[in-house]
LUMMILO-463855 format. One line per field, with one value per residue: residue number from 1; residue in one letter; x, y, z of N, C-alpha, C in turn. Coordinates in Angstrom, 3 decimals. Each point is the difference from the previous one (the first is absolute). Example, Ala and Ser with C-alpha at 12.3 -4.5 7.8 and 13.67 -1.06 7.14 Angstrom:
rodo = 1:2 $
miba = a:s $
nX = 13.190:-0.350 $
nY = -5.690:1.050 $
nZ = 7.800:-0.720 $
caX = -0.890:0.820 $
caY = 1.190:1.190 $
caZ = 0.000:0.060 $
cX = 0.900:-0.770 $
cY = 1.200:1.090 $
cZ = 0.000:0.730 $
***
This chain:
rodo = 1:2:3:4:5:6:7:8:9:10:11:12:13:14:15:16:17:18:19:20:21:22:23:24:25:26:27:28:29:30:31:32:33:34:35:36:37:38:39:40:41:42:43:44:45:46:47:48:49:50:51:52:53:54:55:56:57:58:59:60:61:62:63:64:65:66:67:68:69:70:71:72:73:74:75:76:77:78:79:80:81:82:83:84:85:86:87:88:89:90:91:92:93:94:95:96:97:98:99:100:101:102:103:104:105:106:107:108:109:110:111:112:113:114:115:116:117:118:119:120:121:122:123:124:125:126:127:128:129:130:131:132:133:134:135:136:137:138:139:140:141:142:143:144:145:146:147:148:149:150:151:152:153:154:155:156:157:158:159:160:161:162:163:164:165:166:167:168:169:170:171:172:173:174:175:176:177:178:179:180:181:182:183:184:185:186:187:188:189:190:191:192:193:194:195:196:197:198:199:200:201:202:203:204:205:206:207:208:209:210:211:212:213:214:215:216:217:218:219:220:221:222:223 $
miba = m:s:l:k:p:v:r:s:i:l:e:r:l:f:l:a:v:l:l:l:t:l:s:a:c:a:a:g:h:i:q:p:a:e:p:g:w:t:e:r:g:v:a:s:w:y:g:s:d:f:n:g:k:p:t:a:s:g:e:t:y:n:m:y:a:y:t:a:a:h:k:d:l:p:l:g:s:v:v:k:v:t:n:l:e:n:g:r:h:t:r:v:v:i:n:d:r:g:p:f:v:a:g:r:i:i:d:l:s:y:s:a:a:k:q:i:g:i:t:a:s:g:t:a:i:v:r:i:e:l:l:g:r:e:s:r:y:v:r:e:v:s:i:q:d:s:g:t:g:e:y:t:v:q:l:g:a:f:v:e:r:d:n:a:e:r:l:k:t:v:l:g:w:k:h:t:g:a:y:i:m:k:a:e:v:s:g:k:t:f:f:r:v:r:i:g:r:s:r:t:k:d:d:a:m:g:l:a:r:l:l:a:d:e:g:y:p:v:m:v:l:r:e $
nX = 26.556:-0.280:0.503:0.659:-1.076:0.253:1.374:-0.585:-0.492:0.784:1.021:-0.921:-0.155:1.297:0.357:-0.704:0.639:1.123:-0.623:-0.659:1.018:0.781:-0.579:0.097:1.202:0.010:-0.838:0.612:-1.067:0.591:-0.242:0.304:-0.142:1.425:0.433:1.107:-1.051:1.082:0.664:0.640:0.060:-0.282:0.374:-1.251:-0.284:-1.330:0.049:0.333:0.361:0.006:0.176:-1.264:0.554:-1.078:0.034:0.677:0.135:0.135:0.672:0.107:0.920:0.627:0.734:-0.524:-1.071:-0.135:0.307:-0.178:1.086:-0.650:0.884:0.546:0.686:-0.944:-1.105:0.773:0.928:0.487:0.790:0.932:0.692:0.813:0.812:0.383:0.209:-1.038:-0.693:-0.480:-1.064:-1.350:-1.268:-0.219:-1.398:-0.166:0.056:0.973:-0.016:0.836:1.183:-0.067:1.158:0.308:-0.399:-1.014:0.119:0.426:-0.710:0.806:-0.868:-0.053:-1.040:-0.602:0.204:-0.522:-0.792:0.058:-0.079:-0.924:-0.305:1.104:0.331:-1.151:1.008:-0.385:1.011:-1.632:-0.317:-1.171:-0.563:-0.396:-0.706:-1.305:-1.615:-0.479:-0.981:0.093:0.961:-0.495:-0.689:-1.115:-0.555:-0.084:-1.298:-0.029:-1.491:0.317:1.205:0.283:1.131:1.202:0.337:0.622:1.236:-0.596:1.114:-0.219:-0.605:1.008:0.066:1.387:0.001:0.984:-0.741:-1.193:0.814:0.534:-1.620:-0.380:1.153:0.012:-1.033:0.925:0.718:-1.432:-0.912:-0.821:0.029:1.049:-1.213:-0.256:-1.060:0.043:-0.355:-0.591:-0.034:-1.121:0.644:0.281:0.957:-0.194:0.840:-0.775:0.599:-0.209:-0.581:0.117:-0.554:-1.143:-0.741:0.893:-1.112:0.197:0.361:-1.135:-0.758:0.181:-0.229:-0.782:-0.640:0.809:-0.381:-0.747:0.681:0.274:-1.245:-0.387:-0.346:-1.005:-0.364:-0.822:-0.108:-1.052:0.642 $
nY = 16.746:-1.174:0.098:-1.058:0.154:1.508:-0.410:-1.057:1.173:1.329:-0.999:-0.160:1.245:0.245:-1.225:0.512:1.006:-0.704:-0.778:0.527:0.821:-0.846:-0.221:1.272:-0.016:-0.743:0.657:1.294:0.989:0.076:1.247:-0.228:1.042:0.641:0.193:-0.659:-0.632:-0.184:-0.948:-0.703:-0.876:-1.288:0.267:-0.964:-1.027:0.074:-1.220:-1.068:-0.328:1.542:-0.430:0.711:0.103:0.148:1.225:0.632:0.706:-1.163:0.570:-0.483:-0.258:0.700:-1.254:0.443:0.204:1.053:-0.784:0.159:-0.472:0.496:-0.091:1.324:0.522:1.182:-0.954:-0.240:-0.472:1.004:-0.731:0.767:-0.988:0.196:-0.620:-0.246:-1.314:0.202:0.931:-1.623:0.386:-0.689:-0.273:-0.160:-0.969:0.745:-1.531:-0.366:-0.738:0.336:-0.200:-0.857:0.500:-0.190:1.494:-0.393:1.010:-0.473:-0.361:0.026:0.475:-1.295:0.321:0.659:-1.578:-0.510:0.840:-0.435:-0.758:-0.597:-0.553:0.457:1.186:0.322:0.570:1.036:0.881:0.421:0.603:-0.046:0.588:0.694:-0.510:-0.688:-0.262:-1.237:0.900:-0.861:0.187:1.256:-0.791:-0.132:0.319:-1.277:-0.026:-1.170:0.280:-1.415:-0.105:-1.121:-0.542:0.170:1.223:-0.060:-0.029:-0.159:-0.519:-0.550:-0.793:-1.197:-0.392:0.316:-0.895:-0.007:0.307:-0.703:-1.452:-0.020:0.233:-0.887:-0.266:0.324:-0.250:-0.929:0.764:0.680:-1.083:-0.089:-1.364:-0.151:-0.736:-1.099:0.233:-1.271:0.061:-0.933:0.588:-0.582:-1.214:1.325:-0.221:0.973:0.543:0.278:1.177:0.124:1.244:-0.265:0.143:0.464:0.670:1.110:0.384:1.417:-0.792:-0.753:1.066:0.332:-1.148:-0.130:1.368:-0.247:-1.215:0.582:0.991:-0.758:-0.066:-0.433:-0.945:0.515:-0.994:0.864:-1.167:-0.627:-0.723 $
nZ = 46.465:0.143:-1.159:0.538:1.007:0.256:-0.038:1.130:0.879:-0.248:0.352:0.892:0.219:-0.060:0.900:1.008:0.339:0.139:1.028:0.968:-0.348:0.501:0.865:-0.037:-0.219:0.742:0.879:-0.173:-0.878:-1.083:-0.090:-1.227:0.123:-0.318:-1.535:-0.409:0.640:0.736:-0.112:0.939:-0.733:0.335:-1.413:-0.050:-0.605:-0.915:-0.082:-0.545:0.877:-0.144:-1.212:-0.127:1.042:0.934:-0.404:1.188:-0.884:-0.095:-0.686:-1.473:0.461:-0.533:0.188:-1.258:1.126:0.207:1.070:1.037:0.679:0.961:1.349:-0.372:-1.375:-0.398:-0.158:-1.156:0.728:-0.667:-0.090:0.443:-0.334:0.619:-1.027:1.068:-0.573:-0.809:0.971:-0.656:-0.606:0.682:-0.677:1.168:-0.304:1.546:-0.420:0.605:0.865:0.779:-0.139:-0.181:-0.310:1.349:0.305:-0.714:-1.299:-1.329:-0.541:-0.816:-1.020:-0.987:-0.924:1.238:0.610:-1.262:0.133:1.408:-0.667:0.428:-1.141:-0.388:0.875:-0.514:0.267:0.511:0.604:0.066:-0.793:0.974:-0.821:0.789:-1.115:0.864:-0.356:-0.395:-0.305:-1.292:1.172:-0.003:0.823:-0.880:1.193:-0.498:0.225:0.883:0.357:-0.332:0.692:1.277:-0.512:0.682:0.008:-1.322:-0.332:-1.498:-0.165:0.291:-0.716:0.238:-0.857:-0.226:0.631:-0.877:-0.642:0.581:0.324:-1.205:-0.537:0.630:-0.128:-1.313:0.253:0.270:-1.159:-0.306:-0.132:1.017:0.253:-0.775:-1.176:-0.109:-0.848:0.364:-1.046:0.399:-1.408:-0.437:1.122:0.369:0.389:1.026:0.374:0.955:0.172:1.678:0.330:1.552:1.302:-0.433:1.227:-0.367:-0.925:1.033:0.640:-0.492:-0.463:1.495:0.338:-0.535:0.311:1.277:0.051:-0.266:1.084:0.438:-1.067:1.007:-0.945:0.810:0.527:0.397:0.474:0.370:0.919 $
caX = -0.756:0.955:-0.159:-0.529:-1.391:-0.842:0.211:-0.389:-1.359:-0.147:0.071:-1.164:-1.466:0.478:-0.176:-1.635:-0.536:0.383:-0.509:-1.303:0.031:0.258:-1.490:-0.973:0.403:-0.041:-1.352:-0.654:0.349:-0.051:-1.138:0.308:-1.051:0.402:0.463:1.530:0.620:1.307:0.465:1.275:-0.047:-0.068:-1.276:0.180:-0.943:-0.592:-0.019:-0.928:-0.725:-1.090:-0.175:-1.298:-0.630:-0.474:0.866:-0.745:-0.984:-0.811:0.590:0.807:1.514:0.307:1.673:0.338:-0.462:1.134:-0.508:0.839:-0.848:0.568:-0.818:-0.697:-0.569:-1.148:0.141:-0.134:0.879:0.879:1.425:1.215:0.565:1.464:1.380:0.728:1.215:0.353:-0.638:-1.004:-1.095:-1.228:-1.357:-1.117:-1.109:0.010:-1.297:0.246:0.791:1.201:0.558:0.009:1.334:0.531:0.922:-0.062:-0.940:-0.706:0.010:-0.336:-0.313:1.062:0.325:0.477:1.604:1.181:0.041:1.069:1.042:0.100:-0.592:1.204:0.358:-1.362:-0.118:0.847:-0.595:-0.526:-0.925:-1.111:-0.725:-1.851:-0.142:-1.189:-0.962:-0.782:-1.448:-1.008:0.278:-0.902:-1.021:-1.306:-0.517:-1.151:-0.728:-0.853:-0.366:-1.112:0.293:-0.559:1.071:0.934:0.780:1.317:0.436:0.705:0.761:0.096:-0.277:1.154:-0.103:0.885:0.032:1.326:-0.018:-0.650:1.021:0.972:-0.364:-0.232:1.416:0.434:-0.908:0.186:1.078:-0.452:-1.298:-0.297:-1.531:-0.301:-0.327:-0.435:-1.061:-0.523:-1.668:-0.659:-1.172:-0.381:0.923:1.217:0.537:0.406:0.921:0.027:0.920:-0.944:0.851:-0.906:-1.434:-0.361:-1.497:-1.052:0.499:0.821:1.195:0.588:0.216:1.295:1.460:-0.116:0.908:1.261:0.645:-0.523:0.702:1.477:-0.119:-0.422:-1.492:-0.266:-1.689:-0.497:-1.127:-0.669:0.621 $
caY = -1.079:-0.578:0.402:-1.206:-0.265:0.755:-0.546:-1.299:0.291:0.379:-0.741:-0.637:0.951:0.309:-1.161:-0.226:1.139:-0.390:-1.268:0.792:0.330:-0.961:-0.785:0.620:0.116:-1.425:-0.523:0.795:-0.426:0.996:0.675:1.357:0.773:0.920:-0.163:0.584:-0.774:-1.074:-1.078:-0.401:-1.288:-1.050:-0.730:-1.259:-0.210:-1.360:-0.206:-0.939:-0.672:0.901:0.532:-0.632:0.234:1.489:0.811:0.639:0.768:-0.889:0.178:-1.461:0.230:-0.169:0.356:0.703:1.417:0.860:-0.120:-0.361:0.144:0.737:-0.177:1.107:0.710:-0.427:-0.585:1.183:1.165:0.068:0.168:-0.068:-0.938:-0.054:-1.217:0.778:-0.387:0.179:1.137:0.220:0.201:-0.131:0.832:-0.930:0.169:-1.382:-0.476:-1.095:-0.190:-0.857:-1.659:-1.386:-0.264:1.123:0.614:0.530:0.948:-0.020:-1.613:0.393:-0.922:-0.453:1.109:1.169:-0.309:-0.105:1.467:0.616:-1.061:-1.129:-1.646:-0.925:-0.018:-0.214:1.151:1.080:0.801:0.988:1.289:0.195:1.526:-0.207:1.141:0.508:-1.114:-0.091:0.117:-1.311:-1.022:0.460:-1.037:0.100:-0.996:-0.718:-0.561:-0.891:0.104:-0.854:-1.049:0.449:-0.223:1.291:0.756:-0.488:0.641:-1.239:0.223:-1.129:-1.724:-0.754:-1.700:-0.555:0.218:0.249:1.389:0.605:0.387:1.208:1.534:0.000:0.031:1.644:0.729:-0.107:0.333:0.747:-0.251:-1.109:-0.442:-0.622:-1.029:-0.589:-0.661:-0.449:-0.089:-0.468:0.398:-0.648:-0.882:0.469:0.584:1.394:0.292:1.821:0.813:0.536:0.575:0.831:-0.491:1.432:-0.121:1.002:0.325:0.949:-0.521:-0.833:0.918:0.527:-0.877:-0.175:1.321:-0.348:-1.229:0.345:1.031:-1.276:-0.610:-1.123:0.133:-0.397:0.056:-0.373:-0.678:-0.436:-1.505 $
caZ = -0.506:-1.128:-1.452:-0.553:0.025:-1.348:-1.227:-0.489:-0.222:-1.292:-0.649:-0.002:-0.851:-1.346:-0.439:-0.309:-1.424:-1.161:-0.540:-0.835:-1.558:-1.105:-0.141:-1.093:-1.223:-1.125:-0.294:-0.853:-1.354:-0.840:-0.468:-0.875:-0.391:-1.025:-0.905:0.268:1.330:-0.291:0.908:-0.739:0.650:-1.220:-1.053:-0.556:-1.157:0.278:-1.746:-0.939:1.387:0.656:-0.845:-0.367:1.448:0.227:0.703:0.524:-0.626:-0.986:-1.478:0.053:-0.014:-1.268:0.573:-1.096:-0.036:0.727:1.468:1.580:1.495:0.806:0.892:0.652:-0.893:-0.319:-1.142:-0.952:0.174:-1.202:0.499:-0.799:0.783:-0.638:0.567:0.518:-0.277:-1.501:-0.444:-0.699:0.570:-0.681:0.700:0.202:0.987:0.949:-0.149:1.007:1.345:0.215:-0.032:0.980:0.340:0.936:-0.265:-1.394:-0.021:-0.989:-0.967:-1.702:-0.930:-0.661:-0.809:0.649:0.347:-0.907:-0.334:0.869:0.022:1.382:-0.120:0.156:1.302:0.747:1.110:-0.164:0.602:-0.688:0.608:-0.718:-0.225:-0.258:-1.159:-0.013:0.002:-1.346:0.777:-0.068:1.322:1.183:-0.160:0.492:1.006:-0.244:0.913:-0.164:1.272:-0.015:1.000:0.765:1.230:0.028:-1.331:-0.186:-1.459:-0.708:-0.939:-1.198:-0.092:-0.656:-0.131:0.830:1.458:0.035:-0.506:0.931:0.710:-0.319:0.293:1.099:0.401:-0.298:0.828:1.441:0.163:0.120:0.685:0.524:-0.125:-1.536:0.426:-1.225:-0.133:-1.176:-0.577:-1.092:-0.909:-1.012:-0.239:-0.181:1.388:0.157:0.888:0.131:0.707:0.223:1.166:0.941:-0.052:0.698:0.290:-1.008:-1.224:-0.010:0.440:-1.530:-0.951:0.337:-0.851:-1.507:-0.364:-0.114:-1.335:-1.563:-0.100:-0.135:-1.150:0.075:-0.459:0.947:0.236:1.613:0.111:1.324:0.090 $
cX = 0.840:-0.689:-0.606:-1.138:-0.569:0.439:-0.623:-1.543:0.142:0.308:-1.081:-0.773:0.439:-0.205:-1.809:-0.451:0.609:-0.702:-1.308:0.032:0.164:-1.193:-0.868:0.366:-0.253:-1.646:-0.632:-0.110:0.044:-1.081:0.583:-1.163:-0.190:0.826:1.272:0.472:0.713:-0.019:1.206:0.532:0.578:-1.149:0.401:-1.047:-0.525:-0.985:-0.985:-0.602:-1.312:-0.788:-1.577:-0.681:-0.397:0.808:-1.062:-1.051:-1.212:0.385:0.906:1.358:0.553:1.644:0.496:-0.420:1.060:-1.269:0.587:-1.228:0.731:-1.176:-1.075:-0.586:-1.672:0.097:-0.462:1.029:1.014:1.471:1.298:0.947:1.719:0.830:0.900:1.476:0.391:-0.741:-1.311:-1.402:-1.220:-0.931:-1.201:-0.953:0.024:-1.394:-0.265:0.448:1.377:1.180:-0.262:1.122:0.407:1.597:-0.034:-1.316:-1.171:0.069:-0.570:-0.354:1.321:0.617:0.657:1.382:0.802:0.305:1.176:1.066:0.483:-0.804:1.358:0.399:-1.204:-0.376:1.006:-0.625:-0.313:-0.519:-1.198:-0.476:-1.597:-0.077:-1.509:-0.377:-0.957:-1.222:-0.792:0.390:-0.617:-1.159:-1.379:-0.331:-1.562:-0.639:-1.132:-0.314:-1.488:0.032:-0.746:1.144:0.681:0.611:1.135:0.448:0.888:0.822:0.121:-0.187:0.563:-0.393:1.101:0.310:1.526:-0.255:-0.532:0.924:0.926:-0.501:-0.219:1.360:-0.063:-1.100:0.166:1.323:-0.281:-1.111:-0.225:-1.368:-0.411:-0.173:-0.142:-1.016:-0.444:-1.289:-0.288:-0.626:0.041:0.769:1.462:0.803:0.806:0.690:-0.339:0.679:-0.686:0.842:-0.926:-1.261:-0.599:-1.495:-0.656:1.074:0.787:1.433:0.805:0.412:1.218:1.387:-0.419:0.561:1.064:0.655:-0.474:0.853:1.499:0.068:-0.691:-1.597:-0.923:-1.987:-0.179:-1.344:-0.212:-0.015:-1.079 $
cY = -0.560:-0.027:-1.579:-0.355:0.690:-0.234:-1.052:0.118:0.361:-0.940:-1.183:0.620:-0.081:-1.474:-0.338:0.985:-0.681:-1.271:0.607:0.650:-0.953:-0.957:0.864:0.206:-1.623:-0.302:1.060:-0.365:1.683:0.395:1.228:0.573:0.763:-0.575:0.545:-1.212:-1.121:-1.119:-0.746:-1.729:-0.964:-0.577:-1.066:-0.208:-1.386:-0.189:-1.295:-0.696:0.451:0.469:-0.206:0.000:0.866:0.772:0.756:0.940:-0.533:-0.442:-1.411:0.439:-0.106:0.523:0.912:1.368:0.790:0.212:-0.344:-0.501:0.465:-0.091:0.865:1.147:-0.401:-0.722:1.175:1.295:-0.191:0.326:-0.333:-0.625:0.294:-0.501:1.061:-0.343:0.390:0.979:-0.226:-0.033:-0.113:0.537:-1.125:0.535:-1.126:-0.552:-1.198:0.265:-0.806:1.118:-0.728:-0.188:1.074:0.600:0.682:1.194:-0.139:-1.340:0.724:-1.198:-0.272:1.333:1.291:-0.278:-0.144:1.640:0.674:-1.275:-0.677:-1.237:-0.736:-0.174:-0.328:1.364:1.319:1.384:1.013:1.398:0.212:1.351:-0.114:1.145:0.134:-1.234:0.096:0.003:-1.088:-1.055:0.615:-0.796:0.492:-1.388:-0.425:-0.434:-1.158:-0.241:-0.866:-1.005:0.814:0.068:1.155:0.364:-0.390:0.715:-1.111:0.821:-1.123:-1.285:-0.283:-1.485:-0.609:0.960:0.821:1.499:1.035:0.250:1.248:1.211:-0.175:0.232:1.755:0.863:-0.099:1.029:1.576:0.207:-1.362:-0.434:-0.736:-1.493:-0.723:-1.145:-1.116:-0.342:-0.634:0.618:-0.777:-0.887:0.306:0.529:1.115:0.393:1.636:0.279:1.146:0.807:0.578:-0.529:1.384:-0.328:1.054:0.132:0.940:-0.465:-0.769:0.920:0.898:-0.863:-0.039:0.929:-0.014:-0.503:0.617:1.073:-0.560:-0.542:-1.472:-0.185:-0.616:-0.002:-0.264:-0.785:-0.787:-1.463:-0.665 $
cZ = -1.269:-1.386:-0.495:-0.002:-1.256:-1.420:-0.859:-0.040:-1.581:-1.432:-0.516:-0.649:-1.422:-1.228:-0.322:-1.292:-1.442:-0.726:-0.280:-1.133:-1.194:0.067:-0.539:-1.283:-0.442:0.225:-0.741:-1.529:-0.761:-0.169:-0.875:-0.564:-1.464:-0.875:0.728:1.274:-0.548:0.399:-0.711:0.756:-1.120:-0.428:-0.757:-1.023:0.206:-1.535:0.027:1.479:0.037:-1.610:-0.205:1.305:0.287:1.299:1.383:-0.276:-0.932:-1.060:0.051:-0.263:-1.290:-0.398:-1.382:0.296:0.854:1.290:0.860:1.219:1.121:1.259:0.645:-0.598:-0.360:-1.400:-1.235:0.136:-1.050:0.529:-1.191:0.623:-0.802:0.801:0.450:-0.360:-1.369:-0.741:-0.873:1.078:-0.508:0.501:0.168:0.800:0.789:0.346:0.876:1.272:-0.170:0.168:1.359:0.971:0.554:-0.680:-1.387:0.190:-0.949:-0.828:-1.253:-0.665:-0.802:-0.756:0.352:0.574:-1.169:-0.427:0.602:0.082:1.288:-0.237:0.209:1.345:1.117:0.928:-0.152:0.773:-0.664:0.908:-0.586:0.216:-0.126:-0.887:-0.206:0.113:-1.115:0.984:-0.008:0.978:0.953:-0.251:0.956:0.926:-0.332:1.205:-0.318:1.213:-0.007:1.029:1.305:1.432:-0.059:-1.228:-0.046:-1.201:-0.499:-1.177:-1.477:0.037:-1.052:-0.192:0.430:1.565:0.340:-0.518:1.370:1.180:0.129:0.720:1.525:0.819:-0.236:0.728:1.593:0.317:0.720:1.151:0.851:-0.232:-1.341:0.313:-1.373:0.095:-0.982:-0.574:-1.386:-0.915:-1.140:-0.381:-0.146:1.089:-0.120:1.323:-0.109:0.794:0.549:1.439:0.687:0.081:1.140:-0.015:-0.850:-1.091:-0.292:0.483:-1.093:-0.764:-0.133:-0.099:-1.390:-0.733:0.116:-0.850:-1.280:-0.363:-0.326:-1.093:-0.022:-0.313:1.157:0.078:1.472:-0.145:1.190:-0.230:0.361 $
***
């Protein structure tokens, strides 16, 4: 029997396994659990364009505070960021989601970026080390059970639609079913960011607890 057909089959099997592995890596999310977890990659920073706008945690972004945005770490995570190009480091609290640019792992506030010397260059190769988490970012789930429709989870209400769209986008990195609902309250327009629709409170509470553990301010309500 010729070895050529066997080799062809093995090559196809190898390629299939490789593609599945790469797909899983691309779709997966980091789930660090213990202090000491590290990550290496490109850091960038964001400043005045976002200053004063709400972050994913519900806090207002302050470019002069020592904070950062990360796609996967729970909000409230405290990390040490070391610039591997000059050895300088800073300590920040993750209170936002980002970066929005592919290939980057963390967006630092202006002050944090200045401390490790990347405000001029814009980016640098860094190492992130998880130090712990601030307990105040572990949220409680509030409930508003006065409606008659399906249950949903609300994560914020914004006067500016752009802020609502940003939160909807970052939720989409790990969760499906986020949407924006426009509402008029006392003559003022709000854009409410919600996720999921469930027939039972228990299903909605399960999603809400997951989001609360990630650090989002959440409320379960009926539409």
